[in-house]
N, C-alpha and C positions, 0 to 999 in steps of 0.2 A: 504495499499498501505506500501510495509517494505520501508526503510529509504535509500536513495542513496547511494552506496558504494563509498570508498575513496581509490583509488586503487594508491597502491605503486608504484614508478618509478621500471622498472626491473634493475636485478642484472645485472653485466656487462657481465658476460656469463650465459645465459638461459640454465639449464639442465632439459631436462625431456624426456619425451617419444613421437613418433605422434601418437596423439589421434585419428585421422583421416584424410583420404587423399580423396579430392574432384577432381571432374574433372572440364573441362573447361567449362566456362559462368554458375558458380555456383550462383544460386539468396540466397544471405543471410538470406532472410526472411523463405527459406525453415527448417532453422536450430529449430525454434519454431512453425512454421507452418504461413501463413498467418494469419490467422483467431485470431493469439495471437500478432500481431505485434505493438497494443496500450498499452500492459502492459510493466511496469517496476517492476511489484512485483516479487521479487528474489524467494521466495518459489512458486509461481506458474510458473514461470518461468521455474525452475528447472525442474517439473514434463512433461515439454511439451519438453524440448530440446533434439533433434535428436530421438524422439518416432520413426519418421518415417523410421529411418535408422538402430537405433540399441538400443533398448529398454533399455540396461544397462550402454549405454554411460555415465549418468550423475553419477554414480556408479563407473567408472574405471577411471576418470578423475584426476589427482593428482595435485597439484600446480606444475608448471613449464612446463607442457606439452603444446604441439604447435598442431595447425593446418595448412595443407599443401593443398593449392589446384592446380589448371591447370590455364588455362591462363583464363584473365579477372573476377579473383573472383572478388565476391561481389555485381555481375552482378544485375541491378535492382534496383529499390529504397532504397537509403542508411537510412534503418532503424535502430535506435539503440537498441532494446530489444535483437533481437539477440546475438550481442556482449556483451550484458551486461549477458545475460545467458552464455555465455561462461569464459567471463572474473570472473565471480562468481564461476564456476566450478575451475578453476585456471589458465584457459589458458594464457597463458604468450606472446605468438606470433602467429602472421600468416606470414607463407613463402608461397609463390606462384610463379606462372612462370609471372605471371601480375594480375594488380587489377584493377577493374574498377575505375575512375577518382573519382566518388563521395564516394563510399567508402573508399578508399585509404585515401580521404583528413579527411570524418568523423570522422573515427577509430585514424587516425596517431594525430588530434588534440584532440582526447579522450586518448591519453597519448599510446596508442596499439602500439607494434613495427610491424610493416608489410614491410616486405623485399620482394624486387624481386629478385629469385635466380633462373637462367635459369636452367632447368635440377632437379628441387627438385622434382617433381609430380614423377618421375618417378625413384629418388634415393633411395626412402626411404619408406617404408610401414608403415601402423597401428601397432605400438607397439616397432617401432624401437627406440632405442636412440638417443639422439641428444642433440649436445650442439651449442648454438647458441652465438657468438660473435656480438650482433646486431650492435653494430657501427660501426663495420668492415663487417657487411653480410657476415661473415664467419659462415657456417654450416658443422658441424662434426658428422658422423653417420658411426660406423663400421669402415672401413678403407679408406671411402670418404670424400674426404673437396669440397665444392663447395663454388664459390664465386659469391655474388650477389652485387646488388649495394645498397651501404653504404646511411643510411637518410642522407641529406642535414642538413647543419650545425642547421638551424632554427629548422627541422623537430627532430634532435635529441636533441636541448634544450628543445622543447615540451615535449618529452617523456620522460627526465630526471626529467623535475618539475611532472609529472603525468598529463600532459594536458595542452591545450591550455591556460584556464583560470586561474591555477595556476600561468603559468609562466607569463602571462599580470600580474595579480597582484602582482606578486615579482619583475617585473620591472618597473611597476609605483611606487611600496613602495621606489625601489633605485632609480628613478627619482626625487621622492617628496623632499628628502634630511630632515635633523631635521625638525623639526615645529619651526616655528617662533615667 
C-alpha cells in the first residue's frame, strides 16, 4: 500500500480546468468502481479512476483542475478512496448544485473545498478554464461569474489547515501553551 498523501491547503484562487461534469445523484464510488472502494493505494487507484467514463481521464487531469456535479453530488456511502484518487491526480475542488450531506462532511473535513454553486452544472463544460475563489464561492469561466455558498468559518479553517485532524492538532497545541 502506498503511503498516505499530505494534501496542502488550496491557494486563494484555484486556477484550472473543468476535468469532468457529472449529473444529478452521482454516487462517488463510481469514480473508481465499487469493487475498488477498499483500496487506498494511489498507484492502483490511478489505474481505475474514471475508466468507465473516460479511459484517458487520469492522463488529462492537471493540478488545479476541478470537477463539477449536479444536485446531490456524492450520493451513496461516503467512501474516501474515490476522492483520494481524484486528489492524487490534482483535483483541487468540487463544485456542485448540492452535495449529499455525508459526502460533504467527510470531504470538507479532509480539507477539500466543496462549494455549492447554483447553476454550475449547466454554466461550464468539460475542458473549460475556471478560476475559483473558494473562500467567497465565486467561480469565473469565460465571461460568466457564478456566486455560491461560501464555506462556514469552521469549514474554511479546516480547509486552510489541510484537514480537520491538522486543525485540531494545531488548536490543541495552541491551547496547551508552553510546557510547565
